[in-house]
All heavy atoms as a GROMACS GRO file, in nm:
protein
  575
    1MET      N    1   1.218  -0.620  -0.733
    1MET     CA    2   1.106  -0.529  -0.743
    1MET      C    3   1.157  -0.384  -0.724
    1MET      O    4   1.121  -0.297  -0.802
    1MET     CB    5   1.001  -0.568  -0.641
    1MET     CG    6   0.891  -0.471  -0.631
    1MET     SD    7   0.757  -0.519  -0.521
    1MET     CE    8   0.842  -0.547  -0.370
    2VAL      N    9   1.238  -0.358  -0.623
    2VAL     CA   10   1.288  -0.226  -0.601
    2VAL      C   11   1.382  -0.184  -0.710
    2VAL      O   12   1.382  -0.071  -0.758
    2VAL     CB   13   1.357  -0.215  -0.459
    2VAL    CG1   14   1.422  -0.080  -0.441
    2VAL    CG2   15   1.253  -0.240  -0.351
    3TYR      N   16   1.465  -0.278  -0.758
    3TYR     CA   17   1.561  -0.248  -0.864
    3TYR      C   18   1.482  -0.208  -0.991
    3TYR      O   19   1.513  -0.106  -1.056
    3TYR     CB   20   1.642  -0.372  -0.891
    3TYR     CG   21   1.749  -0.361  -1.000
    3TYR    CD1   22   1.820  -0.243  -1.022
    3TYR    CD2   23   1.781  -0.471  -1.077
    3TYR    CE1   24   1.916  -0.233  -1.122
    3TYR    CE2   25   1.879  -0.468  -1.175
    3TYR     CZ   26   1.946  -0.347  -1.198
    3TYR     OH   27   2.042  -0.340  -1.294
    4ALA      N   28   1.377  -0.278  -1.029
    4ALA     CA   29   1.296  -0.244  -1.142
    4ALA      C   30   1.230  -0.107  -1.122
    4ALA      O   31   1.227  -0.026  -1.217
    4ALA     CB   32   1.189  -0.350  -1.165
    5TYR      N   33   1.182  -0.080  -1.005
    5TYR     CA   34   1.122   0.047  -0.976
    5TYR      C   35   1.224   0.159  -0.997
    5TYR      O   36   1.191   0.263  -1.055
    5TYR     CB   37   1.063   0.051  -0.838
    5TYR     CG   38   1.015   0.186  -0.791
    5TYR    CD1   39   0.892   0.236  -0.835
    5TYR    CD2   40   1.092   0.270  -0.714
    5TYR    CE1   41   0.849   0.359  -0.798
    5TYR    CE2   42   1.051   0.394  -0.678
    5TYR     CZ   43   0.928   0.440  -0.718
    5TYR     OH   44   0.887   0.562  -0.684
    6LYS      N   45   1.342   0.144  -0.939
    6LYS     CA   46   1.445   0.247  -0.946
    6LYS      C   47   1.487   0.273  -1.091
    6LYS      O   48   1.505   0.388  -1.131
    6LYS     CB   49   1.566   0.217  -0.859
    6LYS     CG   50   1.535   0.232  -0.710
    6LYS     CD   51   1.659   0.203  -0.627
    6LYS     CE   52   1.632   0.226  -0.481
    6LYS     NZ   53   1.621   0.365  -0.441
    7LEU      N   54   1.501   0.169  -1.169
    7LEU     CA   55   1.535   0.184  -1.310
    7LEU      C   56   1.421   0.256  -1.384
    7LEU      O   57   1.448   0.344  -1.464
    7LEU     CB   58   1.563   0.049  -1.376
    7LEU     CG   59   1.696  -0.016  -1.340
    7LEU    CD1   60   1.705  -0.156  -1.401
    7LEU    CD2   61   1.814   0.071  -1.384
    8ALA      N   62   1.302   0.217  -1.360
    8ALA     CA   63   1.184   0.278  -1.426
    8ALA      C   64   1.172   0.427  -1.387
    8ALA      O   65   1.135   0.508  -1.469
    8ALA     CB   66   1.058   0.201  -1.396
    9ALA      N   67   1.193   0.454  -1.261
    9ALA     CA   68   1.178   0.593  -1.212
    9ALA      C   69   1.266   0.692  -1.278
    9ALA      O   70   1.232   0.808  -1.293
    9ALA     CB   71   1.196   0.599  -1.061
   10GLN      N   72   1.383   0.647  -1.327
   10GLN     CA   73   1.478   0.738  -1.391
   10GLN      C   74   1.464   0.736  -1.542
   10GLN      O   75   1.534   0.812  -1.608
   10GLN     CB   76   1.621   0.705  -1.348
   10GLN     CG   77   1.672   0.575  -1.400
   10GLN     CD   78   1.812   0.541  -1.346
   10GLN    OE1   79   1.849   0.591  -1.239
   10GLN    NE2   80   1.884   0.460  -1.419
   11ASN      N   81   1.372   0.659  -1.594
   11ASN     CA   82   1.355   0.654  -1.740
   11ASN      C   83   1.227   0.731  -1.778
   11ASN      O   84   1.115   0.683  -1.749
   11ASN     CB   85   1.345   0.507  -1.787
   11ASN     CG   86   1.337   0.492  -1.936
   11ASN    OD1   87   1.284   0.578  -2.006
   11ASN    ND2   88   1.391   0.384  -1.985
   12PRO      N   89   1.237   0.844  -1.845
   12PRO     CA   90   1.119   0.924  -1.879
   12PRO      C   91   1.023   0.856  -1.974
   12PRO      O   92   0.906   0.898  -1.985
   12PRO     CB   93   1.179   1.052  -1.940
   12PRO     CG   94   1.314   1.009  -1.990
   12PRO     CD   95   1.364   0.904  -1.899
   13CYS      N   96   1.065   0.748  -2.039
   13CYS     CA   97   0.978   0.680  -2.132
   13CYS      C   98   0.886   0.577  -2.062
   13CYS      O   99   0.792   0.526  -2.120
   13CYS     CB  100   1.058   0.604  -2.239
   13CYS     SG  101   1.150   0.716  -2.341
   14ILE      N  102   0.913   0.549  -1.936
   14ILE     CA  103   0.832   0.452  -1.860
   14ILE      C  104   0.741   0.529  -1.767
   14ILE      O  105   0.782   0.610  -1.687
   14ILE     CB  106   0.925   0.359  -1.776
   14ILE    CG1  107   1.012   0.276  -1.872
   14ILE    CG2  108   0.837   0.265  -1.692
   14ILE    CD1  109   1.114   0.187  -1.804
   15GLU      N  110   0.612   0.501  -1.781
   15GLU     CA  111   0.512   0.575  -1.702
   15GLU      C  112   0.465   0.500  -1.578
   15GLU      O  113   0.398   0.558  -1.492
   15GLU     CB  114   0.390   0.607  -1.788
   15GLU     CG  115   0.427   0.704  -1.904
   15GLU     CD  116   0.312   0.740  -1.989
   15GLU    OE1  117   0.197   0.701  -1.958
   15GLU    OE2  118   0.334   0.810  -2.093
   16GLY      N  119   0.495   0.373  -1.567
   16GLY     CA  120   0.449   0.298  -1.451
   16GLY      C  121   0.511   0.162  -1.441
   16GLY      O  122   0.574   0.111  -1.539
   17VAL      N  123   0.494   0.098  -1.327
   17VAL     CA  124   0.538  -0.035  -1.306
   17VAL      C  125   0.419  -0.113  -1.253
   17VAL      O  126   0.348  -0.069  -1.164
   17VAL     CB  127   0.653  -0.041  -1.198
   17VAL    CG1  128   0.694  -0.181  -1.159
   17VAL    CG2  129   0.773   0.037  -1.245
   18VAL      N  130   0.395  -0.233  -1.311
   18VAL     CA  131   0.283  -0.314  -1.273
   18VAL      C  132   0.329  -0.428  -1.182
   18VAL      O  133   0.421  -0.498  -1.220
   18VAL     CB  134   0.209  -0.370  -1.398
   18VAL    CG1  135   0.094  -0.460  -1.358
   18VAL    CG2  136   0.162  -0.255  -1.486
   19ILE      N  137   0.267  -0.440  -1.068
   19ILE     CA  138   0.296  -0.550  -0.978
   19ILE      C  139   0.179  -0.651  -0.998
   19ILE      O  140   0.059  -0.610  -0.994
   19ILE     CB  141   0.298  -0.502  -0.831
   19ILE    CG1  142   0.400  -0.391  -0.815
   19ILE    CG2  143   0.326  -0.621  -0.739
   19ILE    CD1  144   0.545  -0.428  -0.845
   20HIS      N  145   0.211  -0.775  -1.021
   20HIS     CA  146   0.107  -0.877  -1.056
   20HIS      C  147   0.000  -0.894  -0.945
   20HIS      O  148  -0.118  -0.890  -0.975
   20HIS     CB  149   0.175  -1.011  -1.084
   20HIS     CG  150   0.076  -1.119  -1.114
   20HIS    ND1  151  -0.001  -1.121  -1.231
   20HIS    CD2  152   0.044  -1.234  -1.046
   20HIS    CE1  153  -0.073  -1.229  -1.230
   20HIS    NE2  154  -0.048  -1.299  -1.121
   21ARG      N  155   0.042  -0.910  -0.824
   21ARG     CA  156  -0.056  -0.926  -0.716
   21ARG      C  157  -0.003  -0.865  -0.586
   21ARG      O  158   0.111  -0.873  -0.558
   21ARG     CB  159  -0.081  -1.075  -0.687
   21ARG     CG  160  -0.159  -1.142  -0.795
   21ARG     CD  161  -0.222  -1.272  -0.738
   21ARG     NE  162  -0.294  -1.344  -0.837
   21ARG     CZ  163  -0.417  -1.317  -0.870
   21ARG    NH1  164  -0.484  -1.219  -0.813
   21ARG    NH2  165  -0.484  -1.388  -0.964
   22GLN      N  166  -0.099  -0.808  -0.510
   22GLN     CA  167  -0.066  -0.763  -0.375
   22GLN      C  168  -0.070  -0.884  -0.283
   22GLN      O  169   0.016  -0.900  -0.194
   22GLN     CB  170  -0.166  -0.659  -0.328
   22GLN     CG  171  -0.135  -0.611  -0.185
   22GLN     CD  172  -0.236  -0.504  -0.142
   22GLN    OE1  173  -0.297  -0.440  -0.220
   22GLN    NE2  174  -0.245  -0.488  -0.010
   23ILE      N  175  -0.170  -0.969  -0.298
   23ILE     CA  176  -0.191  -1.084  -0.211
   23ILE      C  177  -0.188  -1.211  -0.300
   23ILE      O  178  -0.248  -1.214  -0.404
   23ILE     CB  179  -0.326  -1.075  -0.137
   23ILE    CG1  180  -0.332  -0.951  -0.049
   23ILE    CG2  181  -0.352  -1.201  -0.052
   23ILE    CD1  182  -0.462  -0.923   0.018
   24ASP      N  183  -0.116  -1.311  -0.253
   24ASP     CA  184  -0.109  -1.439  -0.326
   24ASP      C  185  -0.247  -1.492  -0.353
   24ASP      O  186  -0.336  -1.486  -0.268
   24ASP     CB  187  -0.034  -1.544  -0.243
   24ASP     CG  188   0.113  -1.518  -0.233
   24ASP    OD1  189   0.168  -1.440  -0.311
   24ASP    OD2  190   0.176  -1.578  -0.140
   25ASN      N  191  -0.266  -1.544  -0.472
   25ASN     CA  192  -0.386  -1.620  -0.504
   25ASN      C  193  -0.367  -1.762  -0.462
   25ASN      O  194  -0.274  -1.828  -0.507
   25ASN     CB  195  -0.415  -1.609  -0.656
   25ASN     CG  196  -0.537  -1.685  -0.698
   25ASN    OD1  197  -0.534  -1.810  -0.701
   25ASN    ND2  198  -0.643  -1.614  -0.725
   26ALA      N  199  -0.449  -1.808  -0.370
   26ALA     CA  200  -0.427  -1.943  -0.315
   26ALA      C  201  -0.427  -2.049  -0.420
   26ALA      O  202  -0.346  -2.145  -0.413
   26ALA     CB  203  -0.538  -1.975  -0.211
   27SER      N  204  -0.513  -2.039  -0.524
   27SER     CA  205  -0.519  -2.138  -0.631
   27SER      C  206  -0.390  -2.138  -0.712
   27SER      O  207  -0.333  -2.240  -0.743
   27SER     CB  208  -0.638  -2.115  -0.716
   27SER     OG  209  -0.643  -2.206  -0.828
   28GLU      N  210  -0.344  -2.017  -0.749
   28GLU     CA  211  -0.218  -2.009  -0.825
   28GLU      C  212  -0.103  -2.064  -0.747
   28GLU      O  213  -0.016  -2.131  -0.802
   28GLU     CB  214  -0.190  -1.863  -0.866
   28GLU     CG  215  -0.273  -1.808  -0.976
   28GLU     CD  216  -0.237  -1.662  -1.005
   28GLU    OE1  217  -0.162  -1.600  -0.930
   28GLU    OE2  218  -0.288  -1.617  -1.110
   29ALA      N  219  -0.098  -2.034  -0.620
   29ALA     CA  220   0.011  -2.080  -0.534
   29ALA      C  221   0.013  -2.234  -0.523
   29ALA      O  222   0.117  -2.296  -0.533
   29ALA     CB  223   0.004  -2.017  -0.398
   30ALA      N  224  -0.108  -2.290  -0.503
   30ALA     CA  225  -0.115  -2.434  -0.483
   30ALA      C  226  -0.099  -2.512  -0.613
   30ALA      O  227  -0.027  -2.615  -0.616
   30ALA     CB  228  -0.253  -2.471  -0.421
   31ASN      N  229  -0.156  -2.465  -0.719
   31ASN     CA  230  -0.154  -2.540  -0.848
   31ASN      C  231  -0.035  -2.512  -0.937
   31ASN      O  232   0.011  -2.594  -1.006
   31ASN     CB  233  -0.285  -2.511  -0.929
   31ASN     CG  234  -0.406  -2.558  -0.853
   31ASN    OD1  235  -0.403  -2.653  -0.776
   31ASN    ND2  236  -0.516  -2.484  -0.870
   32ASP      N  237   0.013  -2.384  -0.933
   32ASP     CA  238   0.116  -2.348  -1.025
   32ASP      C  239   0.245  -2.303  -0.954
   32ASP      O  240   0.343  -2.267  -1.019
   32ASP     CB  241   0.067  -2.233  -1.116
   32ASP     CG  242  -0.057  -2.270  -1.192
   32ASP    OD1  243  -0.064  -2.385  -1.240
   32ASP    OD2  244  -0.146  -2.185  -1.201
   33GLY      N  245   0.244  -2.298  -0.822
   33GLY     CA  246   0.359  -2.253  -0.749
   33GLY      C  247   0.389  -2.105  -0.767
   33GLY      O  248   0.500  -2.060  -0.745
   34MET      N  249   0.284  -2.029  -0.801
   34MET     CA  250   0.300  -1.887  -0.822
   34MET      C  251   0.254  -1.807  -0.704
   34MET      O  252   0.145  -1.754  -0.702
   34MET     CB  253   0.222  -1.844  -0.948
   34MET     CG  254   0.280  -1.890  -1.080
   34MET     SD  255   0.193  -1.827  -1.221
   34MET     CE  256   0.175  -1.657  -1.193
   35ALA      N  257   0.338  -1.804  -0.600
   35ALA     CA  258   0.305  -1.717  -0.485
   35ALA      C  259   0.377  -1.589  -0.502
   35ALA      O  260   0.483  -1.563  -0.441
   35ALA     CB  261   0.351  -1.791  -0.360
   36VAL      N  262   0.322  -1.502  -0.590
   36VAL     CA  263   0.396  -1.380  -0.634
   36VAL      C  264   0.351  -1.254  -0.569
   36VAL      O  265   0.397  -1.148  -0.605
   36VAL     CB  266   0.390  -1.369  -0.790
   36VAL    CG1  267   0.461  -1.488  -0.857
   36VAL    CG2  268   0.244  -1.362  -0.837
   37GLY      N  269   0.262  -1.261  -0.474
   37GLY     CA  270   0.218  -1.141  -0.406
   37GLY      C  271   0.324  -1.090  -0.303
   37GLY      O  272   0.415  -1.161  -0.271
   38ILE      N  273   0.296  -0.968  -0.252
   38ILE     CA  274   0.383  -0.918  -0.147
   38ILE      C  275   0.326  -0.952  -0.011
   38ILE      O  276   0.387  -0.924   0.092
   38ILE     CB  277   0.407  -0.766  -0.161
   38ILE    CG1  278   0.272  -0.687  -0.159
   38ILE    CG2  279   0.485  -0.735  -0.290
   38ILE    CD1  280   0.289  -0.537  -0.157
   39MET      N  281   0.213  -1.019  -0.012
   39MET     CA  282   0.149  -1.073   0.114
   39MET      C  283   0.097  -1.214   0.080
   39MET      O  284   0.062  -1.243  -0.032
   39MET     CB  285   0.035  -0.984   0.160
   39MET     CG  286   0.089  -0.850   0.203
   39MET     SD  287  -0.026  -0.723   0.270
   39MET     CE  288  -0.183  -0.784   0.270
   40SER      N  289   0.100  -1.300   0.180
   40SER     CA  290   0.049  -1.438   0.163
   40SER      C  291  -0.100  -1.433   0.140
   40SER      O  292  -0.164  -1.328   0.165
   40SER     CB  293   0.085  -1.522   0.282
   40SER     OG  294   0.002  -1.481   0.390
   41ALA      N  295  -0.157  -1.543   0.101
   41ALA     CA  296  -0.304  -1.555   0.082
   41ALA      C  297  -0.378  -1.525   0.209
   41ALA      O  298  -0.492  -1.478   0.209
   41ALA     CB  299  -0.342  -1.690   0.027
   42ALA      N  300  -0.312  -1.547   0.324
   42ALA     CA  301  -0.374  -1.518   0.453
   42ALA      C  302  -0.354  -1.368   0.495
   42ALA      O  303  -0.399  -1.329   0.601
   42ALA     CB  304  -0.309  -1.607   0.559
   43GLY      N  305  -0.286  -1.291   0.409
   43GLY     CA  306  -0.269  -1.150   0.438
   43GLY      C  307  -0.147  -1.116   0.523
   43GLY      O  308  -0.131  -1.004   0.569
   44VAL      N  309  -0.056  -1.212   0.536
   44VAL     CA  310   0.067  -1.190   0.614
   44VAL      C  311   0.172  -1.130   0.526
   44VAL      O  312   0.201  -1.187   0.420
   44VAL     CB  313   0.118  -1.327   0.675
   44VAL    CG1  314   0.249  -1.300   0.750
   44VAL    CG2  315   0.012  -1.386   0.767
   45PRO      N  316   0.226  -1.015   0.560
   45PRO     CA  317   0.327  -0.951   0.478
   45PRO      C  318   0.450  -1.037   0.461
   45PRO      O  319   0.502  -1.098   0.552
   45PRO     CB  320   0.362  -0.821   0.552
   45PRO     CG  321   0.244  -0.796   0.640
   45PRO     CD  322   0.191  -0.930   0.676
   46LYS      N  323   0.504  -1.040   0.336
   46LYS     CA  324   0.627  -1.105   0.307
   46LYS      C  325   0.740  -1.001   0.315
   46LYS      O  326   0.711  -0.882   0.323
   46LYS     CB  327   0.622  -1.167   0.163
   46LYS     CG  328   0.521  -1.274   0.145
   46LYS     CD  329   0.527  -1.321   0.001
   46LYS     CE  330   0.425  -1.423  -0.031
   46LYS     NZ  331   0.434  -1.462  -0.174
   47PRO      N  332   0.871  -1.049   0.310
   47PRO     CA  333   0.976  -0.947   0.313
   47PRO      C  334   0.966  -0.842   0.204
   47PRO      O  335   1.003  -0.726   0.225
   47PRO     CB  336   1.104  -1.031   0.299
   47PRO     CG  337   1.064  -1.165   0.355
   47PRO     CD  338   0.920  -1.184   0.317
   48SER      N  339   0.912  -0.880   0.090
   48SER     CA  340   0.901  -0.784  -0.019
   48SER      C  341   0.798  -0.672   0.013
   48SER      O  342   0.800  -0.564  -0.047
   48SER     CB  343   0.862  -0.851  -0.152
   48SER     OG  344   0.742  -0.925  -0.132
   49TYR      N  345   0.706  -0.697   0.105
   49TYR     CA  346   0.606  -0.597   0.140
   49TYR      C  347   0.673  -0.470   0.195
   49TYR      O  348   0.640  -0.361   0.154
   49TYR     CB  349   0.509  -0.653   0.246
   49TYR     CG  350   0.408  -0.553   0.295
   49TYR    CD1  351   0.293  -0.535   0.225
   49TYR    CD2  352   0.433  -0.479   0.409
   49TYR    CE1  353   0.198  -0.443   0.269
   49TYR    CE2  354   0.338  -0.386   0.452
   49TYR     CZ  355   0.221  -0.369   0.381
   49TYR     OH  356   0.128  -0.277   0.422
   50GLU      N  357   0.768  -0.489   0.286
   50GLU     CA  358   0.839  -0.372   0.346
   50GLU      C  359   0.920  -0.299   0.238
   50GLU      O  360   0.920  -0.178   0.235
   50GLU     CB  361   0.932  -0.411   0.461
   50GLU     CG  362   1.004  -0.301   0.527
   50GLU     CD  363   0.911  -0.197   0.594
   50GLU    OE1  364   0.793  -0.221   0.611
   50GLU    OE2  365   0.965  -0.089   0.629
   51ALA      N  366   0.982  -0.375   0.150
   51ALA     CA  367   1.059  -0.311   0.042
   51ALA      C  368   0.963  -0.228  -0.049
   51ALA      O  369   0.997  -0.116  -0.084
   51ALA     CB  370   1.132  -0.415  -0.039
   52PHE      N  371   0.850  -0.283  -0.081
   52PHE     CA  372   0.750  -0.216  -0.161
   52PHE      C  373   0.703  -0.088  -0.088
   52PHE      O  374   0.689   0.016  -0.151
   52PHE     CB  375   0.634  -0.306  -0.195
   52PHE     CG  376   0.522  -0.246  -0.273
   52PHE    CD1  377   0.538  -0.229  -0.409
   52PHE    CD2  378   0.410  -0.195  -0.209
   52PHE    CE1  379   0.434  -0.167  -0.486
   52PHE    CE2  380   0.312  -0.136  -0.282
   52PHE     CZ  381   0.322  -0.122  -0.418
   53ARG      N  382   0.676  -0.102   0.038
   53ARG     CA  383   0.621   0.011   0.117
   53ARG      C  384   0.714   0.128   0.119
   53ARG      O  385   0.671   0.243   0.111
   53ARG     CB  386   0.593  -0.038   0.261
   53ARG     CG  387   0.516   0.060   0.344
   53ARG     CD  388   0.497   0.008   0.483
   53ARG     NE  389   0.619   0.012   0.562
   53ARG     CZ  390   0.671   0.121   0.615
   53ARG    NH1  391   0.613   0.239   0.600
   53ARG    NH2  392   0.783   0.116   0.685
   54ILE      N  393   0.844   0.107   0.123
   54ILE     CA  394   0.938   0.217   0.135
   54ILE      C  395   1.023   0.243   0.010
   54ILE      O  396   1.107   0.335   0.013
   54ILE     CB  397   1.034   0.197   0.256
   54ILE    CG1  398   1.127   0.078   0.228
   54ILE    CG2  399   0.960   0.181   0.386
   54ILE    CD1  400   1.244   0.068   0.323
   55MET      N  401   0.996   0.175  -0.102
   55MET     CA  402   1.092   0.186  -0.210
   55MET      C  403   1.103   0.328  -0.275
   55MET      O  404   1.204   0.356  -0.334
   55MET     CB  405   1.058   0.085  -0.318
   55MET     CG  406   0.939   0.101  -0.399
   55MET     SD  407   0.928  -0.042  -0.509
   55MET     CE  408   0.765  -0.013  -0.571
   56ASP      N  409   1.009   0.414  -0.251
   56ASP     CA  410   1.024   0.550  -0.307
   56ASP      C  411   1.046   0.656  -0.199
   56ASP      O  412   1.063   0.771  -0.229
   56ASP     CB  413   0.907   0.586  -0.397
   56ASP     CG  414   0.774   0.596  -0.322
   56ASP    OD1  415   0.764   0.540  -0.214
   56ASP    OD2  416   0.684   0.661  -0.377
   57THR      N  417   1.042   0.617  -0.074
   57THR     CA  418   1.061   0.717   0.033
   57THR      C  419   1.165   0.680   0.138
   57THR      O  420   1.208   0.762   0.212
   57THR     CB  421   0.929   0.736   0.109
   57THR    OG1  422   0.886   0.615   0.164
   57THR    CG2  423   0.820   0.791   0.014
   58GLY      N  424   1.201   0.551   0.144
   58GLY     CA  425   1.293   0.507   0.251
   58GLY      C  426   1.426   0.459   0.198
   58GLY      O  427   1.456   0.460   0.079
   59ASN      N  428   1.508   0.415   0.291
   59ASN     CA  429   1.639   0.364   0.260
   59ASN      C  430   1.631   0.216   0.226
   59ASN      O  431   1.602   0.132   0.312
   59ASN     CB  432   1.734   0.386   0.377
   59ASN     CG  433   1.876   0.344   0.343
   59ASN    OD1  434   1.902   0.280   0.245
   59ASN    ND2  435   1.966   0.386   0.431
   60THR      N  436   1.654   0.182   0.099
   60THR     CA  437   1.650   0.043   0.055
   60THR      C  438   1.790  -0.016   0.035
   60THR      O  439   1.801  -0.124  -0.026
   60THR     CB  440   1.566   0.033  -0.077
   60THR    OG1  441   1.624   0.123  -0.172
   60THR    CG2  442   1.422   0.068  -0.055
   61ASP      N  443   1.892   0.051   0.092
   61ASP     CA  444   2.028   0.000   0.073
   61ASP      C  445   2.044  -0.139   0.134
   61ASP      O  446   2.136  -0.215   0.090
   61ASP     CB  447   2.127   0.097   0.137
   61ASP     CG  448   2.142   0.224   0.056
   61ASP    OD1  449   2.085   0.234  -0.053
   61ASP    OD2  450   2.211   0.317   0.107
   62TYR      N  451   1.963  -0.177   0.227
   62TYR     CA  452   1.973  -0.312   0.290
   62TYR      C  453   1.950  -0.422   0.185
   62TYR      O  454   1.989  -0.538   0.208
   62TYR     CB  455   1.879  -0.327   0.406
   62TYR     CG  456   1.733  -0.338   0.373
   62TYR    CD1  457   1.674  -0.463   0.360
   62TYR    CD2  458   1.655  -0.226   0.346
   62TYR    CE1  459   1.539  -0.475   0.323
   62TYR    CE2  460   1.519  -0.236   0.309
   62TYR     CZ  461   1.464  -0.364   0.301
   62TYR     OH  462   1.332  -0.375   0.266
   63LEU      N  463   1.894  -0.389   0.070
   63LEU     CA  464   1.867  -0.487  -0.035
   63LEU      C  465   1.985  -0.506  -0.126
   63LEU      O  466   1.992  -0.604  -0.204
   63LEU     CB  467   1.746  -0.444  -0.118
   63LEU     CG  468   1.614  -0.435  -0.043
   63LEU    CD1  469   1.510  -0.360  -0.123
   63LEU    CD2  470   1.568  -0.574  -0.002
   64LEU      N  471   2.085  -0.417  -0.123
   64LEU     CA  472   2.198  -0.424  -0.220
   64LEU      C  473   2.273  -0.556  -0.212
   64LEU      O  474   2.309  -0.610  -0.318
   64LEU     CB  475   2.291  -0.304  -0.199
   64LEU     CG  476   2.231  -0.171  -0.245
   64LEU    CD1  477   2.311  -0.055  -0.193
   64LEU    CD2  478   2.218  -0.172  -0.393
   65PRO      N  479   2.299  -0.614  -0.090
   65PRO     CA  480   2.373  -0.741  -0.093
   65PRO      C  481   2.299  -0.854  -0.161
   65PRO      O  482   2.359  -0.943  -0.221
   65PRO     CB  483   2.386  -0.775   0.063
   65PRO     CG  484   2.380  -0.640   0.129
   65PRO     CD  485   2.283  -0.560   0.043
   66VAL      N  486   2.166  -0.850  -0.161
   66VAL     CA  487   2.088  -0.951  -0.233
   66VAL      C  488   2.117  -0.942  -0.380
   66VAL      O  489   2.115  -1.044  -0.451
   66VAL     CB  490   1.934  -0.930  -0.204
   66VAL    CG1  491   1.850  -1.028  -0.287
   66VAL    CG2  492   1.905  -0.947  -0.058
   67LEU      N  493   2.141  -0.820  -0.430
   67LEU     CA  494   2.167  -0.800  -0.572
   67LEU      C  495   2.318  -0.810  -0.606
   67LEU      O  496   2.355  -0.794  -0.719
   67LEU     CB  497   2.115  -0.662  -0.617
   67LEU     CG  498   1.962  -0.646  -0.598
   67LEU    CD1  499   1.924  -0.500  -0.619
   67LEU    CD2  500   1.890  -0.734  -0.693
   68GLY      N  501   2.398  -0.832  -0.502
   68GLY     CA  502   2.545  -0.840  -0.523
   68GLY      C  503   2.607  -0.706  -0.557
   68GLY      O  504   2.704  -0.702  -0.632
   69ALA      N  505   2.553  -0.600  -0.502
   69ALA     CA  506   2.605  -0.467  -0.531
   69ALA      C  507   2.628  -0.392  -0.400
   69ALA      O  508   2.574  -0.426  -0.294
   69ALA     CB  509   2.504  -0.392  -0.615
   70SER      N  510   2.712  -0.287  -0.410
   70SER     CA  511   2.739  -0.202  -0.291
   70SER      C  512   2.668  -0.071  -0.297
   70SER      O  513   2.667   0.003  -0.200
   70SER     CB  514   2.888  -0.186  -0.277
   70SER     OG  515   2.942  -0.125  -0.390
   71SER      N  516   2.613  -0.036  -0.414
   71SER     CA  517   2.537   0.089  -0.425
   71SER      C  518   2.434   0.076  -0.540
   71SER      O  519   2.453  -0.008  -0.631
   71SER     CB  520   2.629   0.203  -0.459
   71SER     OG  521   2.678   0.193  -0.591
   72TRP      N  522   2.331   0.161  -0.538
   72TRP     CA  523   2.233   0.158  -0.648
   72TRP      C  524   2.295   0.214  -0.771
   72TRP      O  525   2.265   0.168  -0.885
   72TRP     CB  526   2.109   0.239  -0.607
   72TRP     CG  527   2.031   0.169  -0.501
   72TRP    CD1  528   2.021   0.198  -0.369
   72TRP    CD2  529   1.954   0.046  -0.519
   72TRP    NE1  530   1.941   0.109  -0.305
   72TRP    CE2  531   1.900   0.012  -0.394
   72TRP    CE3  532   1.923  -0.032  -0.628
   72TRP    CZ2  533   1.818  -0.098  -0.375
   72TRP    CZ3  534   1.843  -0.145  -0.612
   72TRP    CH2  535   1.791  -0.177  -0.484
   73ALA      N  536   2.389   0.307  -0.761
   73ALA     CA  537   2.456   0.362  -0.874
   73ALA      C  538   2.535   0.254  -0.954
   73ALA      O  539   2.542   0.252  -1.078
   73ALA     CB  540   2.553   0.474  -0.832
   74GLU      N  541   2.590   0.160  -0.878
   74GLU     CA  542   2.667   0.048  -0.936
   74GLU      C  543   2.570  -0.034  -1.029
   74GLU      O  544   2.614  -0.095  -1.127
   74GLU     CB  545   2.718  -0.042  -0.828
   74GLU     CG  546   2.797  -0.160  -0.871
   74GLU     CD  547   2.840  -0.247  -0.750
   74GLU    OE1  548   2.853  -0.192  -0.641
   74GLU    OE2  549   2.863  -0.364  -0.773
   75LEU      N  550   2.442  -0.031  -0.998
   75LEU     CA  551   2.344  -0.104  -1.080
   75LEU      C  552   2.280  -0.018  -1.185
   75LEU      O  553   2.186  -0.061  -1.252
   75LEU     CB  554   2.234  -0.162  -0.984
   75LEU     CG  555   2.284  -0.263  -0.884
   75LEU    CD1  556   2.174  -0.292  -0.780
   75LEU    CD2  557   2.324  -0.392  -0.954
   76GLY      N  558   2.326   0.103  -1.198
   76GLY     CA  559   2.275   0.193  -1.299
   76GLY      C  560   2.153   0.277  -1.252
   76GLY      O  561   2.084   0.333  -1.334
   77CYS      N  562   2.134   0.283  -1.123
   77CYS     CA  563   2.023   0.361  -1.067
   77CYS      C  564   2.080   0.482  -1.002
   77CYS      O  565   2.178   0.480  -0.930
   77CYS     CB  566   1.944   0.279  -0.964
   77CYS     SG  567   1.879   0.125  -1.026
   78ASN      N  568   2.013   0.596  -1.022
   78ASN     CA  569   2.056   0.721  -0.954
   78ASN      C  570   2.006   0.726  -0.814
   78ASN      O  571   1.913   0.672  -0.774
   78ASN     CB  572   2.003   0.844  -1.034
   78ASN     CG  573   2.066   0.847  -1.173
   78ASN    OD1  574   2.176   0.801  -1.192
   78ASN    ND2  575   1.991   0.903  -1.265
   0.00000   0.00000   0.00000
């Protein structure tokens, strides 16, 4: 999510990034395995919630090992 945001932020042709859900839909999660929100259906923040909260103002370098990179520049992000 942060990687997509950083790539989009530096591309003048992209005006926005759409996140599917803030909170998991209980039916989608149970029936389709689509727990794609940044918070659980009960409103409990997932790890992606903190990344979303700070992705344009905070230090997100802690996410680089998840992407197998040592810097955002290595991934093509300024």
